[in-house]
C-alpha positions, 0 to 999 in steps of 0.5 A, spaced: 901 102 635 907 101 631 912 107 631 916 108 625 922 114 624 925 115 618 932 118 619 938 121 615 945 119 617 945 126 621 939 124 625 940 117 626 942 117 633 937 122 635 932 117 632 934 111 636 934 115 643 927 118 641 925 111 640 927 108 646 925 113 650 918 113 648 917 105 647 922 103 652 925 097 647 930 097 642 928 098 635 930 095 629 934 099 624 934 098 617 937 101 611 931 103 606 931 100 599 934 105 593 927 106 591 924 108 598 930 113 599 928 117 593 921 119 596 922 119 603 925 124 607 928 124 614 923 125 620 927 131 623 929 135 617 929 135 609 934 130 607 933 124 604 932 118 609 937 113 609 934 109 615 928 106 618 927 105 625 921 101 627 918 096 632 920 089 631 
């Protein structure tokens, strides 16, 4: 099962910690494309997401 977390600048460290704790491996972390930034909010707050943290 693929785990995906969307994160703003404020929550990126938390997102990485949660991912490693749940999955037991380091994720890929990528910047969202400009069109995705407009429509995607952070998993942890209402801010616009800047990053996607997911399985390799």
